[in-house]
C-alpha positions in Angstrom: -19.1 -36.5 29.5 -18.0 -37.3 32.8 -18.1 -41.0 34.1 -19.8 -41.6 37.1 -19.1 -44.7 39.2 -22.0 -46.3 41.7 -21.8 -46.1 45.1 -23.2 -48.4 47.7 -25.4 -47.3 49.9 -24.9 -47.5 53.7 -26.1 -50.3 55.6 -26.8 -48.3 58.6 -28.8 -45.8 56.6 -32.2 -45.0 58.1 -35.1 -44.1 55.8 -37.4 -41.6 56.4 -38.6 -38.0 56.0 -41.0 -35.2 57.4 -44.4 -36.4 56.4 -45.6 -32.7 56.6 -42.5 -31.9 54.4 -43.3 -34.1 52.1 -47.3 -33.9 51.9 -47.1 -37.8 52.0 -48.8 -40.4 54.1 -47.0 -40.5 57.6 -46.9 -44.3 57.3 -45.1 -44.2 53.9 -43.0 -41.1 54.5 -41.4 -43.0 57.6 -40.2 -45.6 55.2 -39.4 -43.1 51.8 -35.9 -42.3 51.1 -34.7 -40.9 47.9 -33.8 -43.4 44.9 -29.9 -44.2 44.5 -29.8 -47.2 42.5 -33.3 -48.1 41.7 -36.5 -46.5 40.7 -39.3 -46.2 43.5 -42.4 -48.4 43.1 -44.8 -45.3 43.4 -45.0 -41.7 42.0 -44.6 -38.7 43.9 -46.5 -35.6 43.5 -44.6 -32.8 41.2 -44.0 -30.4 44.4 -42.8 -32.8 46.6 -40.2 -34.0 44.1 -39.0 -30.6 43.0 -38.4 -29.7 46.4 -36.4 -33.0 47.2 -34.2 -32.7 44.4 -34.0 -28.8 45.3 -32.3 -29.8 48.7 -29.9 -32.0 47.4 -28.8 -29.3 44.8 -28.1 -26.8 47.7 -25.0 -28.7 48.3 -23.6 -27.6 44.8 -21.4 -24.2 45.0 -23.0 -21.1 43.8 -22.3 -20.2 40.4 -22.1 -16.6 40.5 -19.2 -17.1 42.7 -17.8 -19.7 40.7 -14.6 -18.2 39.1 -13.4 -21.3 37.8 -15.7 -21.4 35.2 -15.5 -19.5 31.7 -19.3 -20.9 31.0 -21.9 -18.0 31.2 -24.0 -17.9 34.9 -26.4 -15.3 34.5 -28.7 -14.2 31.5 -31.5 -11.6 31.7 -34.9 -13.0 32.6 -36.3 -12.4 29.3 -33.8 -14.8 27.7 -34.5 -17.1 30.3 -38.4 -17.4 29.5 -37.1 -17.3 25.7 -35.2 -20.5 26.4 -38.2 -21.8 28.0 -40.2 -21.4 25.0 -37.6 -23.1 23.0 -36.8 -26.2 25.0 -39.2 -28.5 23.5 -37.9 -27.6 19.9 -35.5 -30.1 18.3 -32.6 -28.2 16.6 -32.3 -30.8 14.1 -35.6 -31.0 13.0 -35.4 -27.9 10.6 -38.5 -28.8 8.6 -40.9 -28.9 11.5 -39.0 -26.0 13.1 -37.9 -23.7 10.3 -37.8 -20.4 11.7 -35.2 -21.9 14.3 -33.1 -23.0 11.6 -33.2 -19.5 10.0 -31.8 -18.0 13.4 -29.4 -20.5 13.5 -28.3 -19.5 10.1 -28.4 -15.8 10.9 -26.1 -16.4 13.8 -23.6 -18.2 11.5 -24.0 -15.2 9.2 -23.1 -12.6 12.2 -20.1 -14.4 13.2 -18.6 -14.8 9.7 -19.1 -11.0 9.5 -17.5 -10.7 13.3 -14.4 -12.6 11.7 -14.1 -10.8 8.7 -15.2 -13.7 6.3 -13.8 -13.0 2.7 -16.8 -14.0 1.1 -20.0 -14.1 3.0 -22.0 -15.8 0.6 -19.4 -18.8 0.5 -19.1 -20.0 4.3 -20.1 -22.9 5.7 -20.6 -23.2 9.3 -23.1 -24.4 12.0 -24.0 -24.7 15.8 -22.8 -27.4 18.0 -23.3 -28.1 21.7 -20.0 -26.5 22.6 -16.9 -25.7 21.4 -15.6 -29.3 22.0 -17.6 -30.6 19.4 -16.9 -27.5 17.2 -13.2 -28.4 17.4 -14.0 -32.1 16.5 -15.6 -31.0 13.5 -12.8 -28.4 12.7 -10.3 -31.3 13.1 -12.3 -33.9 10.8 -12.5 -31.2 8.2 -8.3 -30.4 8.4 -8.0 -34.5 8.5 -9.9 -35.0 5.5 -8.7 -32.1 3.3 -5.1 -33.7 4.3 -6.1 -37.3 3.1 -6.9 -35.8 -0.1 -3.3 -35.2 -1.0 -2.3 -38.4 -1.1 0.1 -38.7 1.7 1.1 -41.9 3.3 2.2 -41.2 6.6 0.4 -41.0 9.8 -1.2 -37.4 10.2 -0.3 -35.2 13.2 -1.6 -31.9 14.4 0.6 -29.2 16.1 -0.6 -27.5 18.9 0.5 -26.0 22.2 0.4 -28.3 25.3 -2.2 -25.6 26.8 -4.8 -26.7 24.4 -8.2 -27.9 25.6 -8.5 -31.6 26.3 -10.9 -31.8 23.5 -8.1 -31.7 21.0 -6.6 -34.5 22.7 -9.6 -36.4 22.5 -10.0 -35.6 18.9 -6.4 -36.9 18.2 -7.0 -40.0 20.0 -10.6 -40.8 18.7 -9.5 -40.3 15.2 -5.9 -41.5 15.2 -4.2 -38.5 14.6 -0.7 -38.1 16.3 -0.9 -35.0 18.6 2.3 -32.9 18.2 2.3 -30.7 22.0 4.8 -28.1 22.2 5.9 -27.9 26.1 5.8 -24.9 28.2 9.1 -23.7 28.6 10.3 -21.0 31.5 7.8 -17.6 30.9 6.3 -18.8 27.7 3.0 -20.7 28.5 1.5 -21.4 25.1 2.5 -21.8 21.7 4.9 -19.7 19.6 5.7 -19.4 15.9 8.8 -20.9 16.1 8.0 -23.9 18.1 5.1 -24.5 15.9 7.1 -24.9 12.5 9.6 -27.1 13.9 7.2 -29.5 14.4 5.7 -29.3 11.3 6.1 -31.7 8.2 4.3 -33.0 5.1 1.6 -34.8 7.1 0.7 -32.0 9.2 -2.9 -31.5 9.0 -3.1 -28.5 10.6 -1.9 -26.1 13.5 -4.4 -25.0 16.5 -3.7 -21.6 17.8 -5.5 -20.8 20.9 -7.1 -17.2 21.1 -7.4 -17.0 25.0 -5.5 -20.1 26.8 -7.5 -21.5 29.6 -4.7 -21.5 31.7 -4.0 -18.0 31.9 -6.0 -16.2 29.3 -3.6 -15.2 27.3 -3.9 -14.8 23.6 -1.4 -16.9 21.3 0.2 -15.0 18.4 -1.8 -16.2 15.5 -0.5 -14.0 12.9 2.9 -14.6 13.7 2.0 -18.3 13.7 0.7 -17.8 10.1 3.3 -15.8 8.8 5.5 -18.7 9.9 3.5 -21.2 7.9 3.7 -18.7 4.9 7.4 -19.1 5.0 7.6 -22.8 5.7 5.3 -23.0 2.6 7.7 -20.9 0.5 10.7 -23.3 1.4 8.8 -26.8 1.6 5.7 -26.6 -0.6 3.8 -27.8 2.3 0.3 -25.7 2.5 -0.5 -26.2 6.1 -4.0 -24.8 7.2 -4.5 -23.2 10.7 -7.5 -23.6 12.8 -8.2 -20.8 15.4 -9.8 -22.2 18.6 -11.5 -19.2 20.1 -13.8 -20.7 22.4 -13.3 -17.3 24.5 -11.1 -14.9 22.6 -13.4 -15.0 19.1 -16.2 -13.3 21.1 -13.7 -10.9 23.0 -11.2 -9.9 20.6 -13.9 -8.5 17.7 -15.2 -5.9 20.1 -12.1 -4.8 22.2 -9.3 -5.7 20.0 -10.7 -5.1 16.6 -7.3 -4.0 15.1 -5.8 -7.4 16.1 -5.3 -9.8 13.1 -6.1 -13.3 14.2 -9.4 -14.4 12.0 -10.1 -14.9 8.3 -8.3 -11.3 7.6 -5.2 -14.1 7.6 -5.5 -16.5 4.5 -3.9 -19.0 6.2 -7.1 -19.5 8.9 -9.3 -22.2 7.4 -11.8 -22.3 10.3 -12.6 -20.6 13.7 -14.8 -22.1 16.4 -16.1 -20.3 19.8 -18.3 -21.1 22.6 -21.7 -19.1 22.4 -22.1 -20.2 26.3 -19.0 -18.5 27.2 -18.3 -14.7 26.3 -21.0 -15.3 24.0 -22.9 -14.6 26.9 -25.5 -17.4 26.5 -26.1 -20.5 29.0 -24.8 -23.9 28.1 -24.7 -25.3 25.9 -24.1 -24.0 22.6 -20.9 -23.7 20.4 -20.3 -22.6 16.8 -17.8 -23.4 14.2 -17.3 -21.5 10.8 -15.2 -22.2 8.0 -13.8 -19.6 5.6 -15.3 -20.9 2.4 -16.7 -24.3 1.1 -13.4 -25.6 0.1 -12.2 -25.8 3.7 -15.2 -27.9 4.5 -15.3 -31.0 2.0 -18.8 -32.1 1.0 -18.8 -35.8 1.8 -18.6 -34.8 6.0 -22.2 -33.1 5.2 -25.3 -35.6 5.3 -28.4 -35.1 4.1 -31.4 -36.9 5.8 -35.0 -36.8 4.8 -36.8 -39.0 7.6 -37.6 -35.8 9.7 -39.2 -34.1 6.7 -37.3 -32.2 4.2 -34.2 -32.7 2.6 -31.7 -31.8 5.3 -27.9 -31.3 5.6 -26.3 -32.1 8.6 -22.7 -31.9 10.1 -22.5 -32.9 13.4 -21.2 -35.8 16.0 -24.8 -35.8 18.0 -28.1 -35.6 16.2 -31.0 -34.1 18.6 -30.5 -31.0 20.8 -32.9 -28.5 22.1 -33.0 -25.2 19.8 -33.3 -23.0 22.9 -29.6 -22.0 23.1 -29.3 -21.1 19.5 -32.5 -19.1 20.0 -30.8 -17.6 23.2 -27.5 -16.7 21.0 -30.0 -14.9 18.4 -31.5 -13.1 21.1 -27.9 -11.7 22.7 -27.1 -10.9 18.9 -30.4 -8.5 18.9 -30.5 -7.5 22.4 -27.0 -5.9 22.4 -25.6 -5.4 19.0 -22.0 -4.4 18.4 -21.7 -1.6 20.8 -23.6 -3.5 23.6 -21.3 -6.5 23.1 -18.1 -3.9 23.3 -19.5 -2.4 26.4 -20.2 -5.8 28.3 -16.7 -7.4 27.2 -14.8 -4.2 28.1 -16.4 -4.0 31.5 -15.5 -7.6 32.2 -11.8 -6.8 31.3 -12.0 -3.7 33.3 -13.0 -5.4 36.3 -10.4 -8.4 35.6 -7.3 -5.6 35.4 -8.7 -4.0 38.6 -8.8 -7.2 40.5 -5.3 -8.6 39.1 -3.7 -5.3 40.2 -5.3 -5.2 43.9 -4.2 -9.1 44.3 -0.7 -8.0 43.4 -0.5 -5.2 45.7 -1.6 -7.4 48.5 2.2 -8.6 48.6 2.2 -12.7 48.9 1.4 -13.1 45.0 2.8 -12.4 41.7 0.6 -12.0 38.6 1.8 -14.2 35.2 -1.4 -12.2 33.3 -3.3 -9.3 34.1 -6.5 -10.1 32.6 -5.9 -7.9 29.9 -6.8 -10.2 26.9 -9.1 -12.3 27.9 -10.8 -11.1 31.3 -9.1 -13.9 32.9 -5.8 -13.8 35.2 -3.3 -16.4 37.0 -0.8 -15.7 39.5 1.1 -17.5 41.8 2.8 -17.1 45.4 6.1 -15.5 45.4 9.2 -17.6 46.2 9.7 -16.1 49.6 6.2 -17.1 50.5 6.6 -20.4 52.3 3.8 -20.5 55.0 1.4 -21.4 52.3 0.7 -22.2 48.6 -2.0 -21.3 46.1 -4.1 -24.4 47.1 -4.5 -23.3 50.6 -5.8 -20.0 49.6 -8.2 -21.9 46.9 -9.4 -24.1 50.0 -9.6 -20.9 52.7 -11.5 -19.0 50.0 -14.1 -22.0 49.2 -14.7 -21.3 52.9 -16.8 -18.1 51.9 -18.1 -19.8 48.8 -15.9 -18.5 46.3 -14.6 -21.3 43.8 -11.1 -20.3 42.8 -9.1 -23.1 41.1 -5.7 -23.6 42.2 -4.0 -26.3 39.7 -0.4 -27.1 38.4 1.0 -26.2 34.6 1.3 -29.1 32.4 4.6 -30.6 31.1 7.7 -29.1 31.7 6.1 -26.3 33.8 4.7 -28.7 36.3 6.6 -26.8 39.0 4.2 -23.7 38.7 1.2 -23.8 40.6 -1.6 -21.1 40.2 -4.7 -19.8 41.1 -6.8 -18.4 38.2 -9.8 -16.1 38.1 -12.2 -15.6 35.2 -14.1 -12.7 35.3 -17.6 -13.1 33.4 -20.8 -10.9 32.9 -22.3 -10.3 35.8 -18.9 -10.2 38.4 -19.1 -6.6 39.2 -16.3 -4.3 41.1 -18.6 -4.7 44.2 -18.0 -8.3 43.9 -14.3 -7.9 42.9 -14.3 -5.8 46.1 -15.7 -8.5 48.4 -13.4 -11.4 47.0 -10.7 -8.9 48.0 -11.8 -8.3 51.3 -12.2 -12.1 51.8 -8.8 -12.4 50.6 -7.1 -10.0 52.8 -9.0 -11.6 55.6 -7.7 -15.3 55.2 -4.0 -13.9 54.6 -2.9 -13.5 58.0 -4.4 -16.8 59.2 -2.6 -18.7 56.5 0.7 -16.7 56.9 0.8 -18.2 60.5 0.9 -21.8 59.2 4.1 -23.9 59.4 4.4 -24.7 55.4 1.9 -25.5 52.9 -1.1 -27.8 54.1 -2.2 -29.1 50.7 -0.8 -32.4 49.3 0.4 -31.5 45.9 0.3 -35.1 44.6 -3.4 -35.2 45.1 -5.7 -33.3 43.0 -3.3 -31.0 41.2 -4.7 -31.7 37.9 -6.2 -28.8 35.9 -10.0 -28.4 36.0 -12.5 -26.0 34.1 
């Protein structure tokens, strides 16, 4: 959750709005101004309130042109209608809304099947508000399993520096030492060798990312698992893995079917994904599945009866709408395996087409091609001195395109990139429009004396 700070209203601000526009009494309209710090004394008609708030929201970027976000920005009208039907259902009230709970159970089973759970009757899983909560729950399970071993040192978690910030939050909130493997040279994510070098008897687990948010690449899950197998043979340390498949866990089952990254690897204890990313659902819904009941210590699951019935729950929050879970099930019913394959392959095809076309423009060098996640990163070539990726991002924004520019983390902060996420609904036609706008701004950028962006400001990674 982003923290917001109050901002003082300008003393010279003149109140008032068009009385014909608001439908209010002209005398009252002359004094009307939108509330910034306290509630208005009187109510407004619903249409007036709707229009006034909509007017302010026009200043937001166009979500369909946002190539920074992984989050779904388009669903079918039927899905939107279903979500409206379910927005008033509290997901936690499983006794009052038993069929919504049943849809959640079915989704968990479908994901367990996609991820090759060895015994579907023995899996554990649940929906969450997103992958951040799912990762927190998976991390808690890893820590509790480690604590039962009777070790006395401080627990640690091994992962690449490219992990999503939720993992750093987990370590800070639950007092786990984060052992972050820095990037090095052309290695932009965790490797098996670097992972095992940082493991010891107090390592609660290793996190592997199936689809890095920095460049869209898969981490070598099978290679890391094999290295941990060998480590156990040498030391006796049985260190489990969690696969953060926030994006890739809904890509690989359909377009990389032969890739071993999931519960086919006995070392993998749990997997999460974001239903609201390549699960093709509006935010916010995530999922986490454990390979068996032993992977989720029972004491972490609470039973409550004050909403009716006897309800097990494992979550960081409590109340949330059932709309997103219903939408996830709708998407599974609507698309099936072949439909998901077609959608994800189309996104990958657009990503590889777009990355190749950008590389042909001349000034750009690709780090990735979009052939794993439909996501790729590029930077300017060393000989390009008139502009940098921040200038490109700024110029594209003038046409409505939101293309993030950011520096890589520790040990590669010298590398600044543009990253483009291709999602369902981003067509070849839109890709061609982006290419045309990019080609249009390059001559202007090449006339600059040098980069115009102060890289000491706002160079952090946002997504």
